[in-house]
N, C-alpha and C positions, 0 to 999 in steps of 0.2 A: 676771346682768349687774351689774357693779360700778358704782356711781354715780360721777359725775365728781369730786366733792370727795375721795372716798376714793381714787380712782385717782391724782389729783394728789398726795395725801398719800403714797401708796405709792411713786410714782416719785421724789418729792422726798426721801422718807426713805431710799430706797436710795442716791440720789446723795449725800446727807449722810453716811450711814454709810460708804460707800466712801471719801469724802474724808477722814473722820476716821481710818479705819484706815490709809489711805495716808500720811497726815501723821504717824502714829505709827510708821511703818516696819513695818507688819504684814505677815505672810505671806499666802498665798492663803486659808487658812482664817479668818484674822482678817478679811480683806476680806469673805468670805462671811457670817461671823457678824455683823459690824457692819451690813452691808447688810440682812440679814434682820431683825434686831432693830429697826433704825431704820425699815425699811419697815413693820413691824407697828405701830410707834408712829405712823407717818404715817397708816396706814389708820384707826387708832383716833381720831386727831385729826380726820380727814376726816369720819368718821361723826358725831362729836360736833359738828362745825361744821354738819352738816346738821340736827341737832336744834335747835341754838341760833339759827342765822341763819335769817331768814325767806326763803322762796322768792320769786323775782321773779314778779310777776303780769302 
Protein backbone atom coordinates (compact mmCIF):
# COMPACT_ATOMS: atom_id res chain seq x y z
CA UNK A 1 0.00 0.00 0.00
CA UNK A 2 1.40 3.38 -0.97
CA UNK A 3 1.24 6.12 1.69
CA UNK A 4 -0.88 9.19 1.04
CA UNK A 5 1.95 11.78 0.70
CA UNK A 6 3.69 9.58 -1.85
CA UNK A 7 0.42 9.03 -3.74
CA UNK A 8 -0.28 12.76 -3.81
CA UNK A 9 3.26 13.38 -5.02
CA UNK A 10 2.86 10.73 -7.72
CA UNK A 11 -0.42 12.13 -9.06
CA UNK A 12 0.80 15.71 -8.81
CA UNK A 13 4.05 14.79 -10.54
CA UNK A 14 2.24 13.08 -13.39
CA UNK A 15 -0.03 16.09 -13.84
CA UNK A 16 2.92 18.48 -13.80
CA UNK A 17 4.87 16.33 -16.26
CA UNK A 18 1.97 16.10 -18.67
CA UNK A 19 1.43 19.85 -18.47
CA UNK A 20 5.12 20.57 -19.13
CA UNK A 21 5.24 18.22 -22.13
CA UNK A 22 1.98 19.55 -23.55
CA UNK A 23 3.22 23.13 -23.21
CA UNK A 24 6.38 22.21 -25.14
CA UNK A 25 4.22 20.70 -27.93
CA UNK A 26 5.51 17.17 -27.28
CA UNK A 27 4.18 14.03 -28.94
CA UNK A 28 2.62 11.07 -27.09
CA UNK A 29 5.96 9.56 -26.10
CA UNK A 30 7.13 12.92 -24.72
CA UNK A 31 3.95 13.13 -22.64
CA UNK A 32 4.54 9.61 -21.32
CA UNK A 33 8.20 10.27 -20.56
CA UNK A 34 7.65 13.59 -18.78
CA UNK A 35 4.73 12.13 -16.81
CA UNK A 36 6.71 9.08 -15.69
CA UNK A 37 9.82 11.00 -14.66
CA UNK A 38 7.93 13.72 -12.83
CA UNK A 39 5.74 11.07 -11.17
CA UNK A 40 8.83 9.30 -9.82
CA UNK A 41 10.22 12.61 -8.59
CA UNK A 42 6.89 13.27 -6.87
CA UNK A 43 6.95 9.88 -5.14
CA UNK A 44 10.50 10.53 -3.95
CA UNK A 45 9.52 13.94 -2.57
CA UNK A 46 6.43 12.41 -0.92
CA UNK A 47 8.50 9.78 0.88
CA UNK A 48 11.04 12.43 1.89
CA UNK A 49 8.21 14.59 3.28
CA UNK A 50 7.07 11.60 5.35
CA UNK A 51 10.53 11.37 6.90
CA UNK A 52 10.93 15.08 7.60
CA UNK A 53 7.43 16.21 8.64
CA UNK A 54 6.09 14.86 11.92
CA UNK A 55 2.95 12.74 11.86
CA UNK A 56 -0.18 14.26 13.45
CA UNK A 57 -0.97 12.76 16.83
